[in-house]
N, C-alpha and C positions, 0 to 999 in steps of 0.2 A: 508794808503799808496796810492799814486796816481795810478789809474788804468792803465794809459798809460805806466807808468814805469814798472808795473808788466807785461803788454803785451810785452814790449820790452825785458824784462828778459826771458820770456817764449820762445820767438823766437830767443834768443841768440844775441840780439843787444845791450845789456848793456855793459858798461865798468867796470873795476875792482872796482872803487869807488862806482858805482851804485849797483854792486853785493854785496858789503859789507853793504850798506844801507839796502838792501832787507834782507840779512842774519840777521842783527840785529833786523829787524822788525819781522822776522819769529821766533826769539828766545823769543819774548815778550809773545806769547800766542799760545795755540792750535788753537784758532779761526783763527788767521792769517795764520797758516799753512793749515788749512782746506780751507780757501778762495783761497789761491794760487792753491791748489790741484784741486778745483772745476773749476777754470779758465783753468787749464791745460786740464781737461776732456772736457770742452767746445771747446777748441782749437782742440783737437783730433777729435771731432765730426764734426768740420767745415772743416777739411782737406779732400781732395779727396783721399789721401793716407798717410800712416804714415810717409813717408820720405819727404813729401813736405816741401818746404821752403817758408814762407810767409813774407810780410812786415807788419809793425805795423798797417797801415791804413786798409789793407785787413783783417788782423786778427780782428781788432775792428769792422769792418762791419760784419764779420762772427759772432762774439760774439753777437752783437746787434740783428742780425736776429735770432740767436739761443735762446737768452733770450726771444725775442718776441714770438717765437714758444712755448717756455716753458710756458709763461703766458697764451697763448691761450689754450694750452693743459690742464693747471690747471683749467681754467674756465670751459672747457668742462667736465672734470672729476667731477667737483662739480655739474654740471647739470645732470649727468648720474645717473641712478639708482644704487643701491648697487650691484645688480647682474651683471650689465654691468661693473661696476668698478672692480669686482672680476675677470671677464674675461679679462679685460684689464691688470690687474696686473699679472695674470697667463701668458698671452701672452708676457709681458715684461720680466718675469722671464725666460721663455724659450729662448727668443731672447738674453737676457743677457748671458746665459750660452753658447749659440751657436755662439755669435758674439762679444759682448762687451768685455767679459773677455778673448777672444782669442787674442786680439790686445794689445800689450804693448805700453807704451809711448816711443817715440823714440826721442833722442836728437842727432843731427848731427852738428858737428863743420864744417861748410862750409867756414869759414874764413881762414885767414892766420896767426892767432896767437892763443895762448892758451886761452881758455875761461873757466869760472867757472860755474858749474851748482849745485844749492842747491836742494837736494832731500827733500821729505816730512818730514823726521825725522831730518832735519838739517845737515845730512851728506853732504859733499861737494866733488865734482869731478871736477878736472881740465882736460879738454879734449884737446889733441893736434889737430892741423889741420887735417881734414879727419877722425877723430875718431867718432865712433857712439856708443851711450849708449842706451840700451833698458831697460826699467823698468817695472816690472810686475805690473799689475793693483791692485793686493792684497798686494802690497809692504807694509811692516810694521805691518801687523796684527799678524802673527805668525812667519813670516820669511821675510827677506829683500833680494830679488833676482834681480840681474841685469845681463845684458849680454854686453860684450865689444868687439868691433871690432876696433882695433887701439891701441893707447897709451893714458894712463890716469894716473893721480895721485889721490888717494882716501884718504880722511880724514873722517873716519867713526865714527859717534856718537855711544858711548857705549850703548848697550842694550842686556843684557844677555838673555832676553826672546825672542828676535827676531834676530837670527844670520844673518850676512850679507854675502851673497855668490855672487861672480862674476864668471860667465861662460865665457870662452874664446875659442879660436881656439883649435882644437885637443881634444875636450871634456875635457878640463882642467877646474877645478873649484878651486876658492880660497875662503876659509871660515874664517871669523873673527867675533869678538864680537865688538871691538872698537879699531881702530888702524890707522896707516898711511902707505901707501905703493904705489908703482908704478907697473903698468902692461904694457908690450909691447906685443901685441897679433896680429899675422898675420898668413898667411898660412904656413910660414916656421917654426914657432915655437912660444913659449910663454915664456916670462921672467917675473918673479915677484921679486921685490926688496923691502925689508921691511925697513922702516925708524924707526918705533917705534911700540911697542906692540908685537903681535904674530899672525901668520897666518898659516893655513894648506893648502898646495897645493896638489891636488889629480887628478888623471886621471880616465877614465871610468872603468879601470880594477881594481881600488882600490889601486893602488900604490900611496903612498903619501910621502910628505916631510914636516917637521915642520921647519919654519924659525925663527931665532932670529934677533933682530935689527942689521942692517949692513950686512945681508946676502942676497944672490941672488939665485933663483932657475930657471934654464933654462931647459925647456922641449922640446926636439927635438929627432926625430926618436925613440919615445917610451921610452925615458930614461930621468931621472932627473939628472942635474948636479948642485951641490951646490958650492958656492964660496963666499968669503968675498968681500964686496964692500964698497965704501964711499957713502952711501945712501943719506946723506944730500947734498953732492956735486952734485949728479945726479939730485936731485930735483931742486937745485939752478940753475944748468947749463941748464937743458932741459926744465924746466917749468918757468924759470925766477922768481922763488918763494923762499922767505925767510919765514920760519915757526918757531915760538917760542911756543912750547907746555908748558902748566903749568906755564905761565909767569905772574908775578905780574905787576901792572901798572908801577912800577919803572923799572922793567926789560924791558918793552916795550919802555919806554921813553929813557932809556940808549942805547938800540939798535938803535933807530932812530937817536938819537943825534950823535952816532958814525958814522953811515952810511952817514948822510947828513951834518955833521959838523955844527949843530945848537944847540941852547939851548932851551929846552922845559919845560913847567910848566903845572901842572894840579892840581886843587883842588878836588881831588877824595875823596868821602865819605868813601870808603872802600879800603884801600891799601893792605889788606890781600887776597882779592879775586884773583882767578887765571883764566887766559884766554888762549885760543889758538889764537895766533896772526899771521896773514899771510899778506904779502905784496910782491910786485914785485920790483925787482931792477929798472925796468923802470918807476915805479911810481914817480911822482913829489912829493915834500915835501907837497904841498897842498893836493894832493890826499891821502897821507899817514895820514895826520892830520885828514882828513875826515873819513878815515877807523877807526882810533883810537877812534874818537868821537862816531861813530856808534857802536863800540864794547863795550865801557865802559859806554856810556851814559853821559859823562862829556866832556866839551869843553877843548881842549888842545891848549895852546897858544905858539907861537914861539917868541924868543927874538927879531927877526927882525920885529915883529909886525903882523905876520900872525895870 
């Protein structure tokens, strides 16, 4: 994957088609996910503060300087004695506990449209303008913890060994294993809408509510209010997002053909494989074709010659 594209993605400057390319690349191997995670860590180290917004050129300059410093440090360590190296490692360990681990990664949508952020475990979060997502540095080891200020749609990768927990305003937490849901969180209250799967919503006093698909939980003034909602419509209207869970290639092609009034063909090797397919109503047909190609690894052609 081209590094400049990864830099653009990390600072939130990629478009939907580029996000899907990166998502497909992340799905290919653990090494790819590790590479992106390391770049994010370098980015955080180059920022003067966690909420800073940088452009691609500034970020690349910062990364280059950071890498250069790392190479110099590596050379110095090799020249040091074993005792000095032990002291250095002990010092870094204490510094890590007191400083590095205290600061989460922070993603802020400073733009005017919904943006998608892919997490280390391939879970995806669509952030509305003004939303802020904080991710714990130990994310994914035994638990997956994030904090949300604002509104976002989550599509969480299933992992029974590492539950996914979102903390929001009013000390509300949402705990899941693998599912898709929306959260609107501000100082007035928090609303959770479940599209599929299951979630548990809980406050600091231990009061909790279990949601089924198509249900909403509103927490306000210390109380939960449950009601039935059209979750898919909410996702479509508010996030401009169409999502097809557990879809075959044929399902995906039929959806796009119906939406864009085109005829598509694909010589897929495995028509039984299932995918979670997402696209936006505002995507052009060319962008959607690129998303499909990135997702399934096969070229999709359009009757009009695209």
